[in-house]
N, C-alpha and C positions, 0 to 999 in steps of 0.2 A: 861163252856165255851160257848161263845157267839157265834154268829152264823155271817157269812160276811156280811149279809145285814144290820144288827145291826154296825157292825164295819163300813162300806159305808157311813150310814148315820151320825154316831158320825163322821166320820172324814171328812164328806161332799165332796166325791168323788164317781163315778160310782161304782157299785160293781165289775164291770170286774178290776177294777185297784186294790180292795182287793184281787181279783183271782191272778193277776198276780204279787202283793207285796208279796205274800203267798209261790209263787214260790220263792221267792227271800229272804223268810225268816221270813218274818214278823209272830209274835206270833198273835195265834186266841185266847187264853184265857182270856184276857181281853182287853176294849177299852183302857186301860192305858196305858198296855203293847205295843199294837199296834201303838198307837200315839206315844211312845218314840223312838219305831223303825224306825216311817216314819221321826221323825227328825234327826235320827242318819242317815238315809239311801237314803234320798231322797230328792233331791234338786230342787225344786218346782221353783226357778227362772232361772236356767240352762235349755236353750232351745237346741232342735237339730237344726243341720246347714240348713238353708233352702236352697230347691234345687232350679235351676234356675229355672225361667220360661221356658214353652215348645216353642221352636225356630223353624223357618221355614226353613228347611235346602235348601230346592230349593231357597229361596232368599237368602241365605246366601251364595250358588253356585253362584249364579248372581253378587255377590260382587266382582268376580273374573275379570270380566269386567269392572269394575267402579274405575279408578285409585284414585278419591277424596277417594271413600267409602275405598279402601282400606288402604291408609293413616292414616283415621280416624279410623279402625279398628287396625292399628299398634300401633297409639297412644295410644289408649284403654288397649292392652294389655301391651302395656311399663309400665302403671300405675298400673298393676295388681301385686302383691307379688306372690313369686313364686309358692307358695302353690296351688294357687289360678290358677295360668297358666296352673299348670298339670292337672287341670280337664276340661278344654276348649277342649270342640269336636265340630269341624267343618268340612265340605266336605273338602275330598282329593284336588279339583280344588282349592277350598280357600286356604289350606294352601300352594298349589303350588304358586299361585300367591303373597300371603303375604312375600314368600320367597323371590320371582324373578327368571326370567329367569337366570340370571346370577349365583346366587346361586346353582339351581338347574343342571345347566350346570357341575358346579365344582364337583357336589355331585355325579352326574353321570360320571365323568370321573374318579374320585378317587375310585367308586366300582369296587369291585373283584367279578366277575363272579364266581369264585370259593370257596369264602366265604363261611364260615357254617352261616345261618340265624340268625339273632339278639336271643338272650333270652329276656322275656320279663324285666327284670331289664338293660338289655343294649338298649333295645328299648325305655323305659322310660329315659334313661342318654341321649340318643342322641335325643328324642323330645325336652327334656328340654333344650338340649346346641340349637335345632332349633328354638323353642319360643325364647330364648335370642336373636338369630340372628335377630329373626323378631321385637323384641321389640328394638333392637339397632338399624336397619334400620328407626324406627320412629323417632331416637333422631339424626338423621343426618346421 
């Protein structure tokens, strides 16, 4: 049996990767077996999805006061795929400004104060609809 450091050198990876792969089932009895396992189980070309850069939330909240910036943000949201739209995080004030006073008034009028709070799934669905409304406002 070879040790993890030998396998790491042979595979040209950090020893920590060998430890991680061992937990996933990589054999340690030979370098060749480890190499075969790696070819079958590790996809080096796949990259994890990138996280969006940190954003100044206070600056985003300031967008609520700038109609031109809101129009640009609506247009940008309209260009995004639905799956990406679901990941957008903005201050409540910015969401309210993007929706517009007329939509907020209609939502408030339709709200039933006696209704039970939304489940997480219902809230996600409602959020998707509202982001769709924002995107539609960008288109006219």
